[in-house]
N, C-alpha and C positions, 0 to 999 in steps of 0.2 A: 740506254744510259740515263740515269736520273739527274736532274739539276740539283745543284747545291748553293747554299747561301754563304757558307763559310769554308775556309780551309780547316780541315780536321786536325785535331791535336796530333795524331800520329804523323800526318803529312808535314805539319810544321816542324816537329822533331827531326824527321828525316832530311827536311831541307836545310835546317841549321847544321846538322851533322854533315851533310854533303858539302856545304860552303866551307866548314872548318876543315874538312878533309882536303879540299883544294889547297888550302894554305899548308897543311902538313905535308903535302906532296911537293911543295915549292912551286906551285902553279896556282896561286890564288886568283880567284875570279877578279878581274881588274877592268873590266869593260862592260858598261851598261847600255842596252839598247831598249828603247820603249817604242813600240809599234802600235799606232792607233788603227784598229780595224773597223771603227764606226759602229753604227747601229745596224742590228740584223732584223731581217724580215721574220715574222713568225713562221715557224716550220723549217727555218734554215739556221737554227741556233748554232750548229756545229761548223758553220763556214769559217768563223775566224781560226778555229783550231785547224782546220784543213789548210787554210792559206799559210798559217804559221809553220806547219809541218813542211810545207813545200819550200818556203823560204830557208828553213832551218837545213833541209836536205841539200839545198844548193850551196849553202855556206860550208856544210860538211864536205861537199865534193872539193871545194876549193882547199880546205884544210888537208884532205887526203892527197891532193896534188902537191901541196907543199911538203907533206911528209914523205912522198915517193921521191922528191928531189932532195930529201935530207935536211930541209930547212926547219922542220919541227919534228918532235917526236911524241909518240903516244897519241891517244884519242883526244878529240876536242872536248874540253870540260865546258859544260853550259848548264844553264838552270833557269827555269821559267816559272812565274806565277802569272795568274790571270785576274784581271779586275773588270768590273762593268758597272761603275757607278752611273745611276740614271740609264742603264741599258747600253751605254757606249763601251764597247769592248776594246781592252788594250792589254798587251802582254808586256811584262817586265822581264827582260831576257838578259841574264848575266853570262859572261863568257870569260875564259881565260886567253888572252892574246899576247904573245911575246912582245916586248916593247918595240923591237925593230920592225914588227909587222902591223903595229896599230894603224898607221896611216893607210896602208894597203887594205887592211881588213875593214876600215871605216867605209872605203870606197866599195869594196866587194858587198858588203851588207847593204849598202844603199842601192846598188845596181841590181842585186838579186831581189830585193824587195820590190823594186820598180818593174822587173819582169813578171813578178807574180801579181802585183796589185794594179799595175798600169801607171800612168802618170801620177806622181806624188805631189801633194801639197807640201808646204813648207813645214807643217807640223805633224806629218804622218809618221816620220821616223826620226827620233831624237836619240843621239849617241853621246856618250861622255865617259871619261875615266872614273874608275871607283877608287877613292882614296880611303874610305872607311868601310871596310867590308862588313863588319858586324853591323854597323848602322844601316847600310842599304838592305842588307838581308832582312833585319827586323822591319824596316819600313815596307819592303815588298811583301812581308807576311802580316801586314796590319789587317788583312781580311780573315785572320784566324779566329776560331771560336772564342767568344768573348771571355768565357771562364778560364780557358787555357791561356789566352793571351795575357790576362792579368797575372797569372800565376808565373809566367816567364818574362814579365816585364815588356810586353809588346803592347804598343798603344793601338788598341783595337779601333778600326773604322769600318762600318759596313761597306762592302764592295760589290753589291749586287748579285744578281743570280747568273751562274755559269753552268753550261751544259758539259763542257769537257773537263779534264782533270785540272783542278785549280792550281796545282803546284806540283811540279815534277823536275827531278834533276836528270842529267844524262846518265846512261847506264854506267858509265865509267866513274860516276860519283855515287852510285846505288850501294846498298848494303853489301851485296856479293863482292863487288869490286873492292870496297874498303876492306872487308875481311881479307881478301886475297893480298892487297897492298901490305897490310900489316904482317901477314904471315911470310911473305917473300922478301921482307925487309926493304921494301920500295920507299917507305915513308922517310922523309929527310928532316922534318921538324916534329920530332916525336915527343918533345917535353912541352906539355901544356903550360899555359901562364899560371902564375901563382893563384890558387884558389879555384881553378878550373880542374874538375875531375877528369881522369883519363877517359878517352872515348870507349864506347861499348866494345869496339873491336879488340883494343889493347886489353881490356879487362877480361875478356873471354880468353885470350891467349895467356894472360898471366894466371888465370884460374886453372887452365888445363896444365900449365908448367907445374903449379903447386900440386895438383892431383898426382901427376906423374912422378914428382920427387917423393911424395908421400908413399906411393905404391912401391917405388924402388927401395925406400927406407925400410919397408916392412918386410921385404924379401930376405 
């Protein structure tokens, strides 16, 4: 794996689409967790990524337990970007948590982080609700390539060198899952705001429908 200095334009587009899709599914990312993994030794640059995957896996286990009890439905929606200004690594982790489980989730995330990282200082894990999803998404993507960031009105700020994937949504918010949600009618907020073009997934479906109608009309 090669290190990167910026979130690539394609990654930034996918992350924005993933966040918007969480809203369209009626499960908008509403909880922000920032985890400070500190400075890493040379030769162990992938350690923050390994630690974060471990924490994430443990939180997913909690979600699966809740799902088996019928307290939640569907997969856990989450979304992560990495930053390392001055070499200090931290993850911006956005999740969807039902309102009635926010308090429990906050405790679970803190406890699972402590199991992985050991005793935590007061500023290692910071959690807060998300009130402006578009705003926090663009802020978390501030490490995007400067030219593309300017094009899409993201205020670019250099965020250091990262060895792992700098930006990644959960599979449930990835392109294949989004396509499937549109095709199966699972989307509940299908009307975009005024001036916002329909998402790629909907445009593909509409194009296929037009082609099908044209073929039927020609028969």
